[in-house]
N, C-alpha and C positions, 0 to 999 in steps of 0.2 A: 668467598672469604677464606683465607688460608688459616688453617688451625695450627698453632704452634705445638710441636711435640715436646712433651716433658719426659725426662728420663731421671729416675732416682735410684740410688743405691743406698741401702740403709744397713750398715753392720749393726748387729743386735747384741753381741758381746765380744770381748777380745779373745783372740786365740793365743794359746801358749803351746810351745812344742812339747811333744811327749815322745817316749820311745817308739810308740806305734807310728807316729807321724814321721820320725826319722827313718824308721824301717821302710815306710812307703816311699819316701823321697829317694831313698838309696836304691831301691830295687824296682820301682815302677818303670823308670826309664821311659821308653816310647810305647810300652804296652798299655792297654786300656786300664787294667787294674789287676790286683792280685786275685787269686782264685775264689775268694769268698765274697767278692763284690758282684754287683749286678749293674754295670756302668752304662747300660744302654738297653734299648728295646730287645726283649727276648733273651737277655743275658749277655755274658761276656763274649760269646761267640755267635750271638744271634741265632742260636740253634734250638732254643727252648729247652735246654737241659740245665738242671740245677745240680751242682756238683758237691755241695756240702754233705758231710756225714754227721752222724749223731743226732738225727732228727727223729721225730715220732714215727711210729709204724702204723698208727691209726689215729683217728680223731674221736675222742670219747663222746658219749652222749651229752655230757655237760659242756662240751666244747673245750677249746684250748684257751690258755691265759692271754688276755689282752694286755700288752705292755703299756701302750699309750694310745690316745686319740687326740688328733690336732685338727682344729677347724681350718678348712681351706675353701676356695671358691671353685667355680665350675670348670670342667674340662674332661677330655677323653684321654689325655696324655698319661701314660703310666709313669710311676716314679722310677728314678734311677738311684742306685746306691753305690757310693765309692768313697774310700778313705774315711770312713766313719760319718759320712754325711748322706742324708737323703735329699734328693732334689725333686721338687714337684712343681709342675708348670700349670698355671690356671688362668682364669679370666675374671677380672673384677668389673662387672657391668655397672656403668653409671646411669645410662638412660637407654630408651628404646624398648620395643616389645620383642621378647625372645619367644619364638615359636618353632616347632619342628614340622616343616612342610618339605618333602623331598624335592619339590620342583620350584620352590620360592626362596629367595634370599631374604633373611631378616636384616634389618638395619639397626645396629647398636653402636653406642659409644661406650668406651671403657678402656681398660689397660690389661695387656698381657703381663703376667707376673710370675717370676721364678722365686721360690722360697727354698732356702737351704736349712735343713734341720739336723740336729744331733741325732744320729741313728739309734743311740741307746735310750735317749730320754724324750725325744721329740721336741726338745727346746729349740726355738729359732736361733739361727746363727747370723744370717744376713738375708736380705731380699733385694730383688731388682725388678723394676717395672718400667713400662713405656706405653705411651698413648697408642691405642690401636683400634680405630673404628672397624666394626665388622660389617660385611655384606656377604654373608654365607648362609647356607641352609644348615640346620642343626647347629646353632651358634653357642653351645654351652661353653666352649673354650678350646684351647689348643689340642691338637691331635697327636703331635710328635713328642715322644719321650725324649728328654734331654740326653745327649750323648756326652759322656765324660771321658776325656782322654788326658791322662796325666794332670797337668796344672790347669787345664781348660775344660769348660763345659760349653757345648754348642746347642743352640736353640733354633728351631724353625717354627715360627708361629703360623696360625691359620691363614693369615693374609700374605704370607711369603716374606716375613721379616727374619733374616738369618743373622744370628749374633754369636759372637765368641766372647765368653766372660772368663775371668780368673776364678777357678773353682774355690779358692781359699776365701775370697772376700766379695765376689760379684762384680769386680771392676770390669768395665767394658774394654775389650781388646780391639775388636773391629766389628763392623756391621754392614750388611748388604740388604737391599730391598729388591725383591724380584720384580715387583710392580714398577718401581722407578728405574732400576738399573737395566732391566731386560724387557720392559714394556709388555708384560704378560697379563693375561686375564686370569684371575684367581679361580681355580676350580670351584664349582658350586658348593661342594662339601668341604672346601678349605684344603690347604696343603697338609698332606698326611704321610708323606714318605720320609720316615725318620732319617736324618742325616747320617752318613756312613763315613767314619774315619778309617783310613788305611795308609800307613806310612805317613808321609807329609801331605797327603791329599784329603780333602773333604768332598764327598760326592753327594750331589743333591738332584732330585727331580725338579726341573724348573718349568719346562714346556715351551713349545713354539718352534718355528722353523730353525733348524740347525742348533737348537739349544734344549732339546728334550731333557738331556742330562748335562750338567755342568760340573767340572772338577775345579775346586778352589784350592789355593794354598791354605792349609789349615792355620798357619801362623799369621797370615796377613789378609786373607780374604781375596787375594788376587786371583783372577780367572786364569787357569792353566790351559784348559781346553773346553770346547763345547762339541756336542755330538747329537745326532738324531733329529729328524723332522717328525715330531710327535707331540701329542697333548700330554699333560702331566700324569694323569691318572692318580692313583692313591697308594701305590706300592713302593716300599723303600728299595733302594739299590742293595745288592749283596755281592760278596766276593767269594769266589771258589777257585780251586786249582785242580785242573785236569789236564792230561797229556803234557805234564810238566809246564803248564801254561796258566798263569794267573788270569782269571776272567771276571770282568765286572758284569753281573747279570741285571738286566733291566726288563721289567714287565710293565709295558705301557698299554694304552687302550687297544692297540692293534696287534700286539704280539710280544714275544719274548726275544730279547736280543742279548748276545754276548759281545762285549767290547774289550779291546785292549785297554787296561786301566791307565796306561802311561800316556795315551794320546787320543783315546775315544774311537779308534778305527774298529769296524765290526769284524767279528769272526764268523758268526752265524746268526740266523734269525728264523723263528718259527711263528706262523700266524696263530693268534688266539684273540678273539674279540668278544670280551664279556659285554653283557647288556649295560647300557647307560654309562659306558666308559669306566666301569667299576673294576679295573685291575687293582686289586687291593692286597691280597695275601701273597707274600713272597714265595717264589718257587722253592720247594724244599727238596733236599737231596739225601739219599742214603746209598752208599756205594757209588755205582755209576748210574743210578736212576734218579730222575728229577720229575717231580709232579708239580704242575701249575694248574690253578683253578680260578675260574670266574664264577659269578653267581648263577644259579638255577640250572645251566645246561652246558657250560663250557669247562672242559678239563682235558689235559693231555699228559700222558706219561712219556718221557723222553729218555733215551739211553745215550750217555755221554761217552765219546770215544776216548780211549787211552792213548791213541796214536797221534791225533792232532785235534785242535779245537773245533769239533763239530759234533752234531747230535743226529740221532735217527729217531723217528717216531715209533713207539711201541703200540700204543692204542689211544683212542679218544673216547671220552665218556659218552655213554648212551643213556636214554631214559631209564631210571631205576637201576643205574649202574654208577660206579665211582662215587665221589662226594664233592659237592659244589659249595665251596666256602665263601663267606662274605668278609667279615672283619675279624675273623679268628683263624690264624694260620694253622694248617694241619701239620702233623708230624708223620714221618715215615720211620718205622722201627721194625726190623726183622721181616721185611717184605710186606708189611701191613701199613696202610695209610689210615690215620685216625684224624677225623675232623668233624665239625658240626655243619650239617647240610643246610643250605640257605632255604630251600623249598619246604623241607619237612621239619626243620628245627631239631632233628635228632643227632646225637653223637653216633657216627657210623664208622665201622671198620671195613676197609676195602683191601682186597687182594691185589697186589701190584702185578701179578701174572696176567690178569685178564680184566681187571676193573670190577669184578663181582663183589657184591656186598656180603660180608660175613655175619654181621649182627648190627643191631641199632638199639638205641635207648633214649628216652626222654629224661631220664633221671637228672643229669646235670643241668638241663636247661629249663625245665618247668616243674619237676618233682611232683607230678600228679595234679598240679594246678590246671584249671581250665583257662588257659590263656593262649592267644594266638601265637603260633610258633614261627611264623614267617621271619626269616633273617635272624633267627635265634643265635646266641653267642655263648660259648664257653671257652675260656683260654686254657690250653692244655700245656703242661710243663712236665717233662720227664725227670724223674729223680735218679740222677747218675746213669749207670748202665743197667738199671734194673727194669722190671716190667711194672713198676709203680709210678703213679703220676699224681700231681697236684692239679686240680681243675678249679678254676674260678668261674662260677656260674653267673649268668646275667641277672639272676634273681638275688644276688648278694651272698651266696653260699660258697664257702671253701670246702672242697671235696677231696678226699684221698681215695684212689681206686687202683686196682690192677687192670691193665688193658693187655689182652693177648688176642691172638687170632681166634680163639675159642669163645671168649666171653668178656663182659664188663663185670667186675666184682668190686663192690664198694667197701671201703674200710672207714666209714664214718664221714659226717659232714657237720658243719656248723654255720649258722647265720652270722656273718661278720658285720655287714652294714646294709642299709636300706638302698634299694635301687631308686635313684633320683632322676635318671634320664627318662625320656619317653621315646618309644619307637612303635609305630603301628598300633597305638592305643594301649600299650602296656608299659609298665615301669621297668627300666633296665639299668644294669651297670655294664658299661662298655669301656673298660679300662684294664689293661694288662697289669697284673701285680708284678712286684719285684721280690725276689727271694735272695736274701743275704743275711749273714750274721745269725743263722738259724732262726730267721724271722721272715714272715710274709708281710710285705708292705702293700696295703690295698686301699684304694681310694674310690670315692664317688664324687658328687658335686658339692659336698658339704664337709667331708672330713677325710683325713688320712689315718688309717688304723694299722698298728703294728701288732701282729699275732705271733706269739711265741711258738716256734716249731721244735725247740730243743727237747730231746728225749728225756 
């Protein structure tokens, strides 16, 4: 029996132009957003750096002011913030038993749902939803943060539904289905590679022979090219420029590949095979060094050539060396890699020279609690060009700390929301915050919270 898909768009109040809106429309052009926005996963440049000034230097014992709280439904997708709006992607379950078994798919009926809110007040502006039966493990909701680009917002749902909407009112521009259009099998943990906009292209991990990655025309959804014989994995594509050459970086379950973003032809490839096909965290770069990691035991540091698009291997991680991340992308700053280790659950600092561990701490992941630390998560965001960081812990705490090669020094923490997800017998928050408007926008499976960061 064929089920009819229903799609609804519901504007929730009328928009009127303001000077701020006119400013945005005049100057945004083809860029993702102005400097104070957080229009996609890990920020404007997907580098995990928060650029606003005038924010607090510590979190006091009584915590920071909560601006607003808004009820939402389940999901791992972090919010995006652009042009005065917050976009949050969730799942409204209608029926079926939701359970978290790493090796078993849950069968649910429900709708994937995008809600646009006023960033200052949390008041709803519009919402968009579509029927989306789930057959995935860990079925709380979407994984991919909305990607906002000018007048459009792009969604990639857990079952491979790719959609382009008008960011002003939620009107559907175009839609593709990876299952129907490309005959792919949905990864057991759902599609998780946040869509990447660059120029007129939209890059997505799709999976399958000759179509591991597909470049779409961002305005029409037309396929521009396909490349790679590989499974999807869970890592988003990223764009870098080295040797005066733009390179599209792909981390799939069997390795890291650099592609020509104009046609998908390969420049170089390095093997890296994380367990369970869990290529998740994007390869991160500082200077000419790139670190890529899989869970438990797979990690490699690469040196990128300034002469031509190629890399050389500097070292591979060994037991009790490096840091092996799962669903929290590490950062590299001043020759030090900071990341949460899958096996130990600790935040670890690693020397890029040789992979040696400089220090470690449980503070951001379990804060003295007796809880299993396996695959622990804390999302790390650097504050500008400083050595200060905002860390969102899986236990629902927002932390401010100084991270250096010498030590982890905390400058306060506050409990923002309850961990509502489950992983390995413990409750967790596994959703990357957004930082914009001197505010932290943080979600779980029940609410989106705006925390005031202004000094």
